[in-house]
N, C-alpha and C positions, 0 to 999 in steps of 0.2 A: 504494500500500500504506500502511496506517495504522500508526503506531508500535505496537510490542508485538504484532504479529500472529503471535507464536509463535516468533520467532527469539531472544528473550531479551536483546536488546541495548538495550532502551529503558526503563530505570528499574527501580523496585522494585515488585513486585506488592503492591497494597493489599488486594485481596480478589477473590473469585470468586463470581459469582452462580450460581444453579441452572441458568441457561440456557447455562453454559459460557463466559461472557464474563469478562474481567478488567479491573480498573481499576488503572492504573499511574500513579505519580508520575513526572513528567518532569524530567530534569536541566535546568539553566539553558541549556546549549548546545542541547539538543533543543528547548526552548521557543522560542529565537530562530530556529532553523532552520525550525521549523514556521510561526512567524509570518511569516517571509520568503516563505513559499510562497503566501500569500493577499494579495489587494490591499485588502481591506476589513475593518475592525474597528469596535468600538463604544467611544466615549469617554464616560466617566461623570464628570460634574462637578456643581458646585452652582449652581443658578439660583434666586434668590429663596428661599434657605435650604432648598431641596428638591433631591433628586437628579434629575438630568436625563441622558438618554442620547441620543447621536446617532451615526448610522452615518457613518463617514468612510473615505475612501481614505487609505492610509498607506504608508510605506516604513521600513525599518530603516536606520539610519546610525550606524555605530560603536557598536552596541549600544543606541542610543536609537531611540524611535519618532518619526517626523517626519510631521506632517500639514500640508497646505496649505489655507488657509482664506481666507474673505472677511474683510477687516480690520474691517468694520462690523457683522458679525453677532453674535448673542448668544454663540455659542461662542467667538469671539475674546475678548470681554471676560471670559468666565468661565475662560479657560485661561491667562491671563498671570500667571505667578508663583504658581500655586495647586497644591495637591495634587489629582491626578485619578487615576482608574482607567481602564484600557484593557483590552479583551478582544477576542481574535480566536479563531476556531474553524473547524473543518471537520467536517461531519457527513455520514454516510451512513445515513439512516433505515432503508432496506431491509435493510442488513446490521447495523444497530444497533451501528455503530462510529464513532469520531471522536475528536477532541481539542479541548481548550479551554485557552487560556493567558490568564492575568490578570496585569496589571502595575499596581502602584501606585507613583506617583512624582511628582516636581515637574515642572511644565510651565513653559516660558518661551518668549517670542517670540524668534525669531532676528532680530537687528538688524545683525550684522556683514556688511558688503557682500561680502566675500570668501566667507564661509560661505553667504550667500544665493546667490551666483553658482554655487558648487559644488553646492548642493542643487537648483538649477534643472536641473542636468545628470543627476540620478539618476532622473528620470522619474516623479515623483509627479504624477498628474493627478486631478482631481476629477470624479466622475460627476455632481455637482450643477451646475446652471447658474450662471453668474455669474463674476465675477473672483475668482480665488483667488491673490492675489499675496503673501500672508504665510505664513510658516512658523512652526509651533509645534513645539518639541522637548520630548519627555517622557523624562526620565532615570529608568530603573527603580530604585526603592528596594527593592521587593518584587516578585519574579517567580516565579510558580508555574504549573504546568500539569498536566493529567491527560489520559490517553488511555484510552478504552474500546475494547477489542478482543475479537474472537472468538478463542477458543483453537482451535488446529488439533489434530485428533485425533492421538495419538501412535502 
């Protein structure tokens, strides 16, 4: 079930379209809960002074987004100590419902051995081939989300 499917518990109604759907603003807690329900998101960073987007596997850890990457890749160099954006979503095109969460925050490489050991246990695996031995943590500065849902007839 997508948030806002008529039970009134998922945020503030932003508007209603003529097809009976509603667009709702999600609370920070709801944004984090929904993000935790999907394994893949998009990281947006700067590469050669231009925006770049990459699909990555991720997990949430203590309210932060954690990705596991190849230390030598372009993404690794671009996400150490920089401001990045991150987006995760889930869509059902046939029902015209879904949600999207966007995070903007500071990224940094995890270097503490104890933290790395703990993060290895939370099960982040990459779908991309190669060694992914380094962790990047993104701490949300701005967190926002929206859900589009079909209203149920009363």
